[in-house]
Phi, psi and omega in degrees: 000141174308134168227124181248137179296308186219131167238155181251152175236110184259120184276107188233025184266003189287147186275332180075038191288352170280002171262011175057226187289355179288335185243020180289330177237014181207137177299143180311316175297340177266008175295136174300150173211139172059037167089318191220346179265175165243154184307316184296346178297338185287307175297324183291323173297318179302320179299314178293318174303330190262003178083010181271107193249007177233108187228120173265122186257113187262117178249161172204294190281125180046063194272352189310304188294322178303312181291327180291318183299313183288319177057223173256021162084021186302307186304336187254007187063031182254020179263078191254149175290331180234117186094232186067203185259134174233130176270131185241085178274160175295150190219161182297135171251167182298324183271315174206169181249132181240126166288154170296129179253341172213172184298321178282335177297323178292324174289315179305322186283350180242035178303316186292317175306314180291321175307332195281344178257352173053048193281158175275323182226142175239133179260123174255130188229165178249135192273007183231037177236150181254113182192167174235128178208135181266105183295335181293329183290314177296318176297318177296320174303312180311311182289318173309311188280354185058042186277156172267321181221131175238131180250128183280131181235163166218138187290135174238158178298142188304322184291345177260356188296329182297351181271352193235165166283124194249137178251134177258118185237164172271191181292337178269008181072017175281141182278118181263336181199167174202155187220129177277112170050066187277143180291327173234088188296149180262348187212166174247012182273105189268133180283139181270356184070033173236120190230148166239119173245145165296136189300319176292331177287323180292320183299311187297318185289322178294317178300315184293327181255013189299343182269358178300133172288144186047060182304121185226149181293308182296327188265333188237304190295310179297313175305316179299320176291325183290320177294336174279354179080020179289143177292117176253131184229156187251124176266118185272131180240135184237018187270187171285131180215133188220116170282111183259053182272351171240153180307324180280332165293321176297316179299313178306312187290332176294313182294320174307335179291341193248004179300156180303315171246097185293138176288328168252119190255117185266011186243020176285131184291322186277356183217073186285155166260122180263146174208171174281115184254133173288160173273089179248153173294166177299172175296156167238123181250114178287159192287342178254010176276168182229122172233120177235134172047059182221161164254128186235125180282166185300150171076005180280143176243117184243110173250353173251217191241132179235120181243132165047049181228164177249119182244132180282189183281138171072025175272141175245129176248118188288170180299141173059020172266134177249122175241130184235137168041049181231162171240132182234117184266171198311143173064022182260140178244132174249125183299189180274149169072026179266162173223122179245123174235123172054051186251134165251111186254117182284181188283155179061033177265151178239111177258128184292188176280157177045044177257142179238124174249133176089043185244141171114187184287160174261114177230146178311148178287138190285331183257318185221075180301334179276345180264307183267092185216189177067023174080006192265163177242127178247125181239127185282158184301155179059009179289156180232126182247122183297168175293149166068025179258149175246132181243126185287187176272158185053043181250160180220130178233129181212121171123183179266098187267157183226166184310329182298337187281353186233095176296134186048040176055039186217140164241116188292162172313137173084002185265148177245122178244101180232122183288138178311139180091339177256070187293157183296000000 
């Protein structure tokens, strides 16, 4: 029988609704990041860099692009005869067909997959965080402590602790108590949603709690293990870790890549980030173009000026166009004479000539003020923007729009323009 010491289960089914139109047609872990990557590349690369060669990727929401991206795992050296990467969507069962309803329910529905590797340990990961972490070091900690469950935690400012699941530990880092989003936190150690379980403990906890609606690690599995008196430990992580779950945190994390001394370095030799790469020609930079402090993807054609921005692969920036503080994703074309300020433009978008994005007063967005904020303009994938329009701040555009959609060639700040059929 196959025996793996540790296998990883990567939860990648999330919709990522706080990313607005960026995730209306694509799962959050498949969203572009940093010019050439997708968010899921980071935990997958961590696995292979940590010596974890068996990864189950649990998909659900809009999985097509994610499945195509992962394929058989070649870019991460995960195309193995035994192990490797396996995409695990929900499937028809003889009695009934069930969607994954909670994080732990998704794992529970794949007990047979895990059983087939007879692992000693199971690593549970989330597919939508940007970080580099050596899971082997965490496993060593787990073994040294004689833990049944180890939860990765990171210290957060005390005033932010109420937004997280908080672990209270003793001097040995043994978890004595935990609180979900406490009003008055007793500790600042926030759970990162990364767990190592002894396989027999995980299996028992899942089977015992299988009937819980929306079976979840934080609400059901961890409290069950704690209630049973199993030793739970907190493994403290002090590196860079970013949940890119909102448009502003997604924008911020991309901008941090282009700092003079980036807090998160994509260029380290010993901890590479792997991705599925297209065979693209090199970038073309025209002689009168200007690029300052930016990442430019392969196959991009730059005829204009780019400042402090992240430009994806196969992007065209037209003549006399100025792009500032923006993220332009793969295969998008921006026309001539445009001005873009603090725009997030998704993949395969066509922006006409003389288009201005990010101008005017900052007012709250009319439909989703908590999503479209921070003065940004967000354009969903495959959208089309006609020539000569001006778009305000905290705006969102999705779909093939035409001049009639912009009275006086203008979309005011705070407006949402979603064409019928291009549902949110």
